[in-house]
Backbone as CSV, one residue per row, in Angstrom:
resi,resn,N_x,N_y,N_z,CA_x,CA_y,CA_z,C_x,C_y,C_z
1,MET,0.830,-1.213,0.000,0.000,0.000,0.000,0.855,1.248,0.000
2,ALA,1.947,1.253,0.737,2.727,2.468,0.920,4.200,2.160,0.734
3,ASP,5.000,3.227,0.556,6.434,3.036,0.576,6.994,3.727,1.805
4,SER,8.315,3.567,2.015,8.910,4.034,3.266,8.948,5.550,3.374
5,THR,8.629,6.257,2.280,8.615,7.717,2.359,7.329,8.233,2.985
6,GLN,6.326,7.361,3.139,5.054,7.794,3.704,5.099,7.644,5.214
7,ARG,5.234,8.789,5.860,5.361,8.812,7.320,4.008,9.148,7.920
8,VAL,3.635,8.405,8.931,2.342,8.584,9.586,2.576,8.920,11.056
9,LEU,1.910,9.961,11.517,1.919,10.316,12.935,0.590,9.888,13.538
10,VAL,0.638,9.023,14.531,-0.557,8.585,15.245,-0.593,9.296,16.597
11,VAL,-1.638,10.100,16.813,-1.802,10.814,18.080,-2.972,10.151,18.810
12,GLU,-2.651,9.287,19.745,-3.652,8.450,20.420,-3.177,8.174,21.836
13,ASP,-4.000,8.524,22.827,-3.572,8.354,24.219,-3.710,6.923,24.719
14,ASP,-4.545,6.115,24.076,-4.660,4.711,24.433,-3.470,3.970,23.820
15,ARG,-2.523,3.584,24.653,-1.267,3.020,24.148,-1.469,1.675,23.457
16,GLU,-2.469,0.930,23.889,-2.736,-0.351,23.237,-3.235,-0.141,21.815
17,ILE,-4.187,0.810,21.644,-4.685,1.121,20.300,-3.565,1.693,19.440
18,ALA,-2.777,2.615,20.022,-1.686,3.235,19.275,-0.688,2.187,18.796
19,GLY,-0.343,1.240,19.675,0.600,0.191,19.302,0.049,-0.709,18.205
20,LEU,-1.262,-0.991,18.274,-1.896,-1.819,17.253,-1.880,-1.119,15.897
21,LEU,-2.199,0.182,15.909,-2.162,0.945,14.661,-0.754,0.976,14.085
22,LYS,0.221,1.193,14.934,1.613,1.235,14.475,2.012,-0.091,13.833
23,LEU,1.648,-1.195,14.471,1.994,-2.519,13.959,1.435,-2.738,12.556
24,HIS,0.133,-2.444,12.378,-0.506,-2.734,11.092,-0.096,-1.735,10.013
25,LEU,0.110,-0.497,10.376,0.552,0.481,9.385,1.972,0.181,8.920
26,GLU,2.822,-0.252,9.835,4.179,-0.631,9.430,4.149,-1.878,8.557
27,ASP,3.260,-2.821,8.853,3.102,-3.990,7.982,2.685,-3.567,6.572
28,ALA,1.949,-2.438,6.487,1.492,-1.935,5.189,2.548,-1.081,4.493
29,GLY,3.714,-0.894,5.142,4.810,-0.191,4.492,5.042,1.227,4.944
30,CYS,4.308,1.700,5.941,4.465,3.075,6.417,5.537,3.160,7.506
31,ARG,6.091,4.334,7.659,6.926,4.651,8.811,6.037,5.372,9.811
32,VAL,5.960,4.874,11.018,4.966,5.348,11.982,5.640,5.893,13.233
33,GLU,5.179,7.051,13.683,5.603,7.613,14.960,4.364,7.842,15.817
34,LEU,4.546,7.740,17.134,3.430,7.840,18.065,3.574,9.054,18.972
35,ALA,2.429,9.648,19.291,2.341,10.666,20.340,1.112,10.327,21.163
36,HIS,1.224,10.478,22.497,0.142,10.023,23.366,-0.624,11.151,24.031
37,ASP,-0.361,12.381,23.615,-1.156,13.521,24.079,-1.123,14.598,23.012
38,GLY,-2.066,15.539,23.102,-2.193,16.549,22.065,-1.007,17.480,21.959
39,THR,-0.410,17.819,23.096,0.711,18.769,23.091,1.916,18.192,22.364
40,SER,2.283,16.953,22.696,3.430,16.341,22.014,3.097,16.036,20.561
41,GLY,1.811,15.716,20.282,1.403,15.496,18.899,1.571,16.743,18.056
42,LEU,1.158,17.884,18.594,1.312,19.149,17.872,2.787,19.457,17.653
43,ARG,3.597,19.251,18.671,5.024,19.540,18.542,5.663,18.695,17.442
44,ARG,5.338,17.405,17.414,5.888,16.536,16.370,5.422,16.980,14.983
45,ALA,4.128,17.302,14.867,3.586,17.704,13.568,4.202,19.010,13.083
46,GLN,4.595,19.881,14.006,5.205,21.152,13.630,6.674,21.000,13.269
47,GLU,7.335,20.037,13.899,8.772,19.887,13.704,9.124,18.954,12.554
48,GLU,8.224,18.024,12.218,8.502,17.030,11.198,7.456,17.102,10.076
49,SER,7.764,16.444,8.958,6.840,16.384,7.833,6.249,14.978,7.760
50,TYR,4.909,14.902,7.678,4.222,13.612,7.652,3.309,13.532,6.432
51,SER,3.078,12.298,5.985,2.143,12.052,4.893,0.711,11.984,5.395
52,LEU,0.535,11.711,6.704,-0.799,11.552,7.286,-0.699,11.689,8.789
53,VAL,-1.718,12.337,9.379,-1.870,12.366,10.834,-3.157,11.633,11.182
54,ILE,-3.044,10.593,12.010,-4.214,9.907,12.543,-4.434,10.448,13.947
55,LEU,-5.584,11.061,14.163,-5.784,11.911,15.329,-7.009,11.492,16.127
56,ASP,-6.777,11.028,17.357,-7.888,10.778,18.267,-8.372,12.121,18.800
57,LEU,-9.680,12.299,18.913,-10.203,13.588,19.368,-10.189,13.740,20.876
58,MET,-10.249,12.633,21.616,-10.247,12.690,23.075,-8.825,12.510,23.576
59,LEU,-8.120,13.635,23.761,-6.710,13.598,24.119,-6.452,14.411,25.381
60,PRO,-5.494,13.998,26.204,-5.064,14.845,27.320,-4.177,15.975,26.818
61,GLY,-4.123,17.038,27.569,-3.257,18.166,27.219,-3.935,19.116,26.260
62,LEU,-3.891,18.774,25.007,-4.503,19.581,23.946,-5.529,18.712,23.244
63,GLU,-6.795,19.146,23.232,-7.849,18.331,22.631,-7.628,18.166,21.126
64,GLY,-8.167,17.071,20.609,-7.965,16.754,19.199,-8.515,17.802,18.255
65,LEU,-9.683,18.374,18.574,-10.256,19.392,17.691,-9.367,20.626,17.622
66,GLU,-8.795,21.013,18.763,-7.898,22.172,18.764,-6.615,21.853,18.008
67,LEU,-6.127,20.639,18.157,-4.944,20.223,17.403,-5.227,20.256,15.903
68,CYS,-6.407,19.778,15.504,-6.806,19.824,14.097,-6.845,21.267,13.602
69,ARG,-7.426,22.154,14.390,-7.523,23.563,13.992,-6.140,24.163,13.793
70,ARG,-5.216,23.884,14.697,-3.871,24.452,14.594,-3.112,23.891,13.397
71,LEU,-3.305,22.618,13.105,-2.648,22.047,11.927,-3.177,22.676,10.647
72,ARG,-4.480,22.956,10.602,-5.054,23.549,9.393,-4.722,25.033,9.269
73,ALA,-4.237,25.654,10.331,-3.814,27.057,10.253,-2.429,27.178,9.620
74,ARG,-1.728,26.060,9.454,-0.397,26.062,8.852,-0.495,26.113,7.329
75,SER,0.557,26.582,6.685,0.537,26.716,5.228,0.687,25.359,4.535
76,ASP,1.439,24.435,5.144,1.582,23.118,4.522,0.371,22.253,4.864
77,TYR,0.024,21.363,3.949,-1.205,20.583,4.101,-0.868,19.115,4.321
78,THR,-1.335,18.585,5.450,-1.173,17.170,5.775,-2.551,16.565,5.990
79,PRO,-2.888,15.470,5.318,-4.195,14.840,5.544,-4.373,14.444,7.008
80,ILE,-5.605,14.566,7.485,-5.934,14.213,8.866,-7.075,13.209,8.858
81,LEU,-6.843,12.062,9.494,-7.879,11.051,9.699,-8.241,11.066,11.176
82,MET,-9.482,11.463,11.498,-9.931,11.548,12.880,-10.425,10.198,13.384
83,LEU,-10.179,9.941,14.659,-10.765,8.808,15.357,-11.728,9.368,16.398
84,THR,-12.990,8.982,16.326,-13.996,9.567,17.206,-14.793,8.479,17.913
85,ALA,-15.382,8.864,19.044,-16.280,7.960,19.751,-17.593,7.838,18.992
86,LYS,-18.275,6.723,19.171,-19.498,6.451,18.426,-20.559,7.515,18.666
87,SER,-20.608,8.070,19.894,-21.683,8.999,20.256,-21.364,10.457,19.922
88,SER,-20.159,10.738,19.397,-19.742,12.137,19.260,-19.956,12.661,17.846
89,GLU,-21.206,12.637,17.385,-21.494,13.122,16.036,-21.101,14.585,15.880
90,MET,-21.361,15.400,16.902,-21.024,16.823,16.799,-19.527,17.015,16.630
91,ASP,-18.720,16.217,17.336,-17.270,16.310,17.165,-16.863,15.979,15.742
92,ARG,-17.511,14.979,15.142,-17.185,14.626,13.755,-17.524,15.778,12.818
93,VAL,-18.689,16.380,13.039,-19.090,17.512,12.196,-18.102,18.660,12.343
94,VAL,-17.763,19.008,13.593,-16.830,20.108,13.825,-15.464,19.781,13.248
95,GLY,-15.035,18.533,13.399,-13.743,18.132,12.850,-13.682,18.291,11.347
96,LEU,-14.749,17.890,10.659,-14.801,18.079,9.202,-14.824,19.559,8.853
97,GLU,-15.545,20.347,9.643,-15.583,21.788,9.409,-14.192,22.408,9.570
98,LEU,-13.405,21.879,10.506,-12.071,22.418,10.757,-11.055,21.959,9.714
99,GLY,-11.445,21.002,8.871,-10.568,20.611,7.778,-10.058,19.194,7.818
100,ALA,-10.568,18.347,8.732,-10.171,16.941,8.708,-10.634,16.307,7.400
101,ASP,-9.867,15.358,6.897,-10.163,14.764,5.601,-11.098,13.567,5.689
102,ASP,-11.059,12.869,6.801,-11.900,11.680,6.943,-11.990,11.348,8.423
103,TYR,-12.862,10.415,8.759,-12.995,9.994,10.153,-13.332,8.523,10.226
104,LEU,-13.005,7.930,11.365,-13.411,6.578,11.703,-14.020,6.600,13.094
105,THR,-15.086,5.853,13.260,-15.770,5.785,14.546,-15.314,4.540,15.299
106,LYS,-14.893,4.738,16.535,-14.495,3.606,17.387,-15.743,2.855,17.845
107,PRO,-15.683,1.519,17.923,-14.570,0.669,17.476,-14.594,0.493,15.963
108,PHE,-13.420,0.324,15.371,-13.331,0.151,13.921,-12.455,-1.060,13.623
109,SER,-12.579,-1.566,12.410,-11.748,-2.699,12.012,-10.453,-2.185,11.394
110,ILE,-9.394,-2.949,11.562,-8.109,-2.590,10.964,-8.224,-2.548,9.447
111,ARG,-9.021,-3.453,8.887,-9.204,-3.465,7.438,-9.792,-2.145,6.954
112,GLU,-10.790,-1.621,7.682,-11.387,-0.345,7.279,-10.393,0.794,7.450
113,LEU,-9.648,0.786,8.540,-8.637,1.824,8.750,-7.655,1.846,7.592
114,LEU,-7.131,0.687,7.213,-6.142,0.636,6.133,-6.749,1.084,4.807
115,ALA,-8.032,0.768,4.589,-8.695,1.217,3.364,-8.804,2.732,3.336
116,ARG,-9.141,3.354,4.474,-9.242,4.817,4.521,-7.869,5.458,4.318
117,VAL,-6.851,4.884,4.954,-5.492,5.420,4.801,-5.059,5.327,3.336
118,LYS,-5.324,4.198,2.718,-4.957,4.014,1.315,-5.663,5.025,0.426
119,ALA,-6.944,5.278,0.703,-7.709,6.245,-0.086,-7.131,7.648,0.069
120,LEU,-6.727,8.013,1.278,-6.142,9.344,1.499,-4.800,9.468,0.775
121,PHE,-3.998,8.426,0.798,-2.726,8.467,0.067,-2.968,8.619,-1.434
122,ARG,-3.960,7.887,-1.953,-4.270,8.000,-3.391,-4.698,9.417,-3.738
123,ARG,-5.512,10.010,-2.863,-6.012,11.356,-3.126,-4.859,12.361,-3.158
124,MET,-3.919,12.242,-2.216,-2.800,13.174,-2.188,-1.866,12.953,-3.369
125,GLU,-1.685,11.695,-3.786,-0.859,11.418,-4.949,-1.482,12.002,-6.214
126,ALA,-2.817,11.935,-6.303,-3.510,12.501,-7.470,-3.357,14.013,-7.507
127,LEU,-3.398,14.645,-6.328,-3.233,16.096,-6.282,-1.820,16.506,-6.675
128,ALA,-0.843,15.650,-6.328,0.549,15.985,-6.623,0.939,15.658,-8.058
129,ALA,0.172,14.787,-8.705,0.518,14.368,-10.061,0.279,15.497,-11.065
130,PRO,1.068,15.553,-12.123,0.841,16.572,-13.158,-0.540,16.412,-13.780
131,ARG,-1.222,17.506,-13.994,-2.560,17.484,-14.600,-2.479,17.961,-16.037
132,GLU,-3.198,17.290,-16.897,-3.243,17.732,-18.292,-3.858,19.126,-18.379
133,ALA,-4.822,19.413,-17.486,-5.518,20.696,-17.540,-4.927,21.719,-16.583
134,ALA,-3.700,21.406,-16.088,-3.097,22.334,-15.128,-2.906,23.698,-15.765
135,GLY,-3.048,24.722,-14.973,-2.912,26.080,-15.471,-3.856,27.008,-14.765
136,GLN,-4.673,27.715,-15.537,-5.565,28.722,-14.972,-7.002,28.481,-15.418
137,ILE,-7.909,28.796,-14.535,-9.327,28.912,-14.884,-9.691,30.369,-14.651
138,GLU,-10.190,31.021,-15.683,-10.563,32.430,-15.566,-11.961,32.628,-16.116
139,VAL,-12.784,33.301,-15.344,-14.130,33.642,-15.807,-14.636,34.841,-15.023
140,ALA,-15.057,35.843,-15.752,-15.730,37.019,-15.168,-14.973,37.623,-13.993
141,GLY,-13.658,37.763,-14.146,-12.853,38.407,-13.111,-12.319,37.471,-12.047
142,LEU,-12.784,36.221,-12.031,-12.294,35.231,-11.069,-11.188,34.425,-11.724
143,ALA,-10.009,34.372,-11.101,-8.867,33.629,-11.630,-8.441,32.579,-10.613
144,ILE,-8.322,31.327,-11.095,-7.896,30.220,-10.238,-6.600,29.665,-10.798
145,ASP,-5.525,29.775,-10.033,-4.228,29.222,-10.405,-4.174,27.799,-9.852
146,LEU,-4.338,26.793,-10.730,-4.435,25.405,-10.280,-3.120,24.888,-9.712
147,ASP,-2.003,25.271,-10.337,-0.709,24.795,-9.856,-0.326,25.444,-8.528
148,GLY,-0.497,26.754,-8.440,-0.126,27.472,-7.227,-1.198,27.469,-6.148
149,ARG,-2.399,26.915,-6.487,-3.521,26.884,-5.543,-3.794,28.285,-4.982
150,ARG,-3.872,29.244,-5.925,-4.170,30.625,-5.562,-5.415,31.089,-6.307
151,VAL,-6.140,31.994,-5.684,-7.371,32.533,-6.265,-7.348,34.045,-6.130
152,SER,-7.845,34.714,-7.160,-7.999,36.170,-7.084,-9.310,36.559,-7.748
153,VAL,-9.863,37.668,-7.298,-11.071,38.238,-7.883,-10.755,39.675,-8.280
154,ASP,-10.843,39.948,-9.580,-10.502,41.274,-10.105,-9.114,41.709,-9.646
155,GLY,-8.183,40.752,-9.638,-6.802,41.040,-9.263,-6.529,41.035,-7.775
156,ARG,-7.565,40.894,-6.958,-7.391,40.898,-5.498,-7.227,39.470,-5.002
157,PRO,-6.101,39.154,-4.336,-5.900,37.791,-3.826,-6.967,37.421,-2.801
158,VAL,-7.404,36.173,-2.853,-8.398,35.658,-1.917,-7.791,34.466,-1.183
159,ASP,-7.848,34.494,0.136,-7.262,33.440,0.955,-8.307,32.368,1.235
160,LEU,-8.139,31.189,0.617,-9.080,30.085,0.807,-8.417,28.964,1.586
161,THR,-9.213,28.234,2.354,-8.715,27.010,2.968,-8.565,25.942,1.886
162,ALA,-7.889,24.855,2.231,-7.671,23.784,1.251,-8.990,23.221,0.728
163,LYS,-9.947,22.993,1.614,-11.222,22.425,1.195,-12.034,23.444,0.391
164,GLU,-11.985,24.724,0.760,-12.684,25.746,-0.019,-12.123,25.814,-1.430
165,PHE,-10.793,25.721,-1.544,-10.169,25.739,-2.870,-10.593,24.522,-3.676
166,ASP,-10.532,23.344,-3.065,-10.906,22.120,-3.783,-12.365,22.161,-4.220
167,LEU,-13.219,22.698,-3.369,-14.643,22.811,-3.705,-14.840,23.754,-4.885
168,LEU,-14.159,24.902,-4.857,-14.266,25.857,-5.957,-13.768,25.251,-7.263
169,VAL,-12.632,24.556,-7.218,-12.077,23.953,-8.436,-13.013,22.888,-8.986
170,GLN,-13.588,22.070,-8.098,-14.508,21.033,-8.556,-15.672,21.639,-9.327
171,LEU,-16.216,22.734,-8.834,-17.323,23.402,-9.509,-16.859,24.115,-10.782
172,ALA,-15.735,24.835,-10.682,-15.282,25.669,-11.803,-14.797,24.841,-12.990
173,ARG,-14.336,23.631,-12.741,-13.888,22.774,-13.834,-15.059,22.260,-14.670
174,HIS,-16.252,22.380,-14.128,-17.440,21.883,-14.834,-18.535,22.965,-14.819
175,PRO,-18.270,24.110,-15.446,-19.227,25.217,-15.391,-20.583,24.825,-15.962
176,GLY,-21.610,25.218,-15.242,-22.970,24.919,-15.681,-23.491,23.585,-15.202
177,ARG,-22.607,22.690,-14.779,-23.060,21.382,-14.296,-23.605,21.528,-12.875
178,VAL,-24.742,20.917,-12.625,-25.360,20.975,-11.304,-24.877,19.783,-10.482
179,TYR,-24.338,20.076,-9.290,-23.897,19.043,-8.353,-24.839,19.006,-7.159
180,THR,-25.227,17.802,-6.762,-25.940,17.672,-5.493,-24.918,17.786,-4.362
181,ARG,-25.402,17.993,-3.150,-24.503,18.051,-1.998,-23.780,16.722,-1.806
182,ALA,-24.498,15.628,-2.036,-23.880,14.311,-1.888,-22.748,14.123,-2.891
183,GLN,-22.937,14.602,-4.128,-21.888,14.478,-5.131,-20.663,15.311,-4.767
184,LEU,-20.887,16.502,-4.238,-19.760,17.343,-3.823,-19.026,16.729,-2.641
185,LEU,-19.765,16.152,-1.700,-19.120,15.459,-0.591,-18.217,14.345,-1.105
186,ASP,-18.716,13.570,-2.041,-17.953,12.446,-2.564,-16.723,12.918,-3.336
187,GLN,-16.871,13.980,-4.144,-15.782,14.452,-4.988,-14.718,15.211,-4.194
188,VAL,-15.128,15.983,-3.200,-14.194,16.863,-2.492,-13.724,16.258,-1.171
189,TRP,-14.640,15.643,-0.431,-14.290,15.080,0.874,-13.988,13.592,0.802
190,GLY,-14.485,12.924,-0.221,-14.318,11.487,-0.331,-15.526,10.746,0.193
191,SER,-15.540,9.440,-0.014,-16.689,8.631,0.392,-16.775,8.549,1.904
192,GLY,-17.975,8.258,2.391,-18.173,8.049,3.813,-18.686,9.247,4.575
193,HIS,-19.002,10.337,3.861,-19.470,11.538,4.541,-20.911,11.889,4.166
194,ASP,-21.678,10.920,3.688,-22.995,11.240,3.172,-23.956,11.740,4.233
195,SER,-23.630,11.544,5.515,-24.518,12.028,6.578,-24.267,13.496,6.909
196,TYR,-23.288,14.123,6.271,-22.890,15.475,6.657,-23.008,16.457,5.492
197,GLN,-24.154,16.404,4.803,-24.319,17.260,3.642,-24.347,18.741,4.019
198,HIS,-24.702,19.060,5.274,-24.691,20.468,5.686,-23.272,21.023,5.730
199,THR,-22.248,20.128,5.764,-20.862,20.583,5.671,-20.640,21.304,4.345
200,VAL,-21.247,20.809,3.273,-21.148,21.475,1.970,-21.758,22.871,2.063
201,ASN,-22.932,22.974,2.678,-23.596,24.277,2.786,-22.696,25.299,3.476
202,SER,-22.093,24.910,4.595,-21.282,25.868,5.347,-20.035,26.262,4.561
203,HIS,-19.437,25.321,3.835,-18.271,25.668,3.019,-18.659,26.556,1.843
204,ILE,-19.810,26.300,1.244,-20.294,27.165,0.164,-20.501,28.575,0.692
205,ASN,-21.094,28.705,1.867,-21.343,30.030,2.447,-20.039,30.772,2.698
206,ARG,-19.031,30.064,3.228,-17.751,30.728,3.497,-17.036,31.082,2.197
207,LEU,-17.157,30.192,1.199,-16.544,30.469,-0.104,-17.166,31.698,-0.734
208,ARG,-18.480,31.785,-0.692,-19.157,32.958,-1.258,-18.757,34.236,-0.532
209,ALA,-18.608,34.159,0.786,-18.228,35.351,1.552,-16.869,35.883,1.112
210,LYS,-16.041,35.009,0.551,-14.693,35.409,0.152,-14.586,35.831,-1.314
211,ILE,-15.403,35.224,-2.189,-15.212,35.503,-3.621,-16.328,36.332,-4.233
212,GLU,-17.462,36.423,-3.568,-18.600,37.148,-4.148,-18.643,38.585,-3.637
213,ALA,-18.937,39.516,-4.538,-19.109,40.911,-4.116,-20.305,41.040,-3.183
214,ASP,-21.366,40.299,-3.465,-22.556,40.263,-2.612,-22.941,38.798,-2.419
215,PRO,-22.533,38.187,-1.289,-22.815,36.755,-1.087,-24.300,36.406,-1.138
216,SER,-25.168,37.373,-0.849,-26.599,37.087,-0.909,-27.116,37.038,-2.346
217,GLN,-26.331,37.602,-3.272,-26.655,37.558,-4.703,-25.422,37.027,-5.445
218,PRO,-25.110,35.742,-5.271,-23.855,35.213,-5.807,-23.806,35.247,-7.329
219,ARG,-22.608,35.477,-7.832,-22.387,35.525,-9.269,-21.717,34.250,-9.779
220,TYR,-20.821,33.696,-8.959,-20.023,32.561,-9.411,-20.611,31.211,-8.989
221,VAL,-20.867,31.059,-7.708,-21.372,29.778,-7.182,-22.866,29.929,-6.939
222,LEU,-23.662,29.303,-7.790,-25.097,29.525,-7.813,-25.836,28.348,-7.184
223,THR,-26.938,28.651,-6.511,-27.790,27.626,-5.931,-28.844,27.200,-6.949
224,VAL,-28.994,25.907,-7.099,-30.087,25.358,-7.896,-31.065,24.766,-6.889
225,TRP,-32.137,25.485,-6.634,-33.020,25.159,-5.529,-33.575,23.748,-5.633
226,GLY,-33.494,23.025,-4.524,-33.990,21.667,-4.463,-33.042,20.635,-5.030
227,VAL,-31.898,21.096,-5.574,-30.957,20.153,-6.179,-29.569,20.293,-5.559
228,GLY,-28.944,21.468,-5.743,-27.594,21.647,-5.233,-26.975,22.940,-5.712
229,TYR,-25.779,22.852,-6.311,-25.038,24.048,-6.708,-24.409,23.856,-8.094
230,ARG,-24.167,24.974,-8.761,-23.430,24.943,-10.017,-22.570,26.188,-10.115
231,PHE,-21.541,26.107,-10.936,-20.666,27.241,-11.181,-21.173,28.014,-12.395
232,LEU,-20.910,29.302,-12.395,-21.306,30.184,-13.494,-20.870,29.616,-14.837
233,ASP,-21.805,29.478,-15.739,-21.486,29.065,-17.111,-20.931,30.296,-17.837
234,PRO,-19.786,30.183,-18.508,-19.220,31.335,-19.227,-20.200,31.983,-20.189
235,ARG,-21.128,31.214,-20.753,-22.138,31.792,-21.653,-23.070,32.722,-20.897
236,ASP,-23.335,32.378,-19.627,-24.153,33.259,-18.786,-23.412,34.582,-18.529
237,ALA,-22.070,34.453,-18.306,-21.273,35.649,-18.036,-21.273,36.586,-19.225
238,VAL,-21.156,36.010,-20.438,-21.182,36.832,-21.650,-22.553,37.486,-21.811
239,ALA,-23.616,36.725,-21.552,-24.951,37.270,-21.702,-25.245,38.400,-20.733
240,SER,-24.619,38.311,-19.528,-24.882,39.360,-18.533,-24.043,40.580,-18.777
């Protein structure tokens, strides 16, 4: 599944679970390091470069959600797989809102964990691979630099989170196509998030607040009532 360059940081206070994860991830070819509290986990993540952080949300010292928030405030992007208790749906929602890439609910099977890890590695490899369509998307004053992951509106730089950028690119690459919330979850967040379609709504709202002159009357990211969202069709821009 992995090669030795893929380093995984497991932040888990239950030493038995942490040791089990380390054993199976190393069997899968990863290099694994452990941290047993949020403070040491944050320090390791800041000092070293990892291919993935597996993060338990119930941690001593620094809570997992706060650790997730601090990691997403950094300029470099590392995938985060959350481990959550079965009853903590709100924590899962907040974790996804803060930028976690996926989650697993305890108790989970090792087979499912390895499948999620493999999917996250594939996603990051696809993002790093050269794209035939790499370059710029420009429409009606909005410019998206796909290689540099930068966005500007009428020449003004716009600071987007990684998920906001991915969501915008997914829509902008297919102007005029209507996406349901479930389709956007699958394309941008990956499978397994179908219960959190309101996550799409909140990201759309934040994206509009950053790129639209009037978020209540959006020009670029349009709502198709009862269905989902679509990006401005260039023909619409010319007509307007």
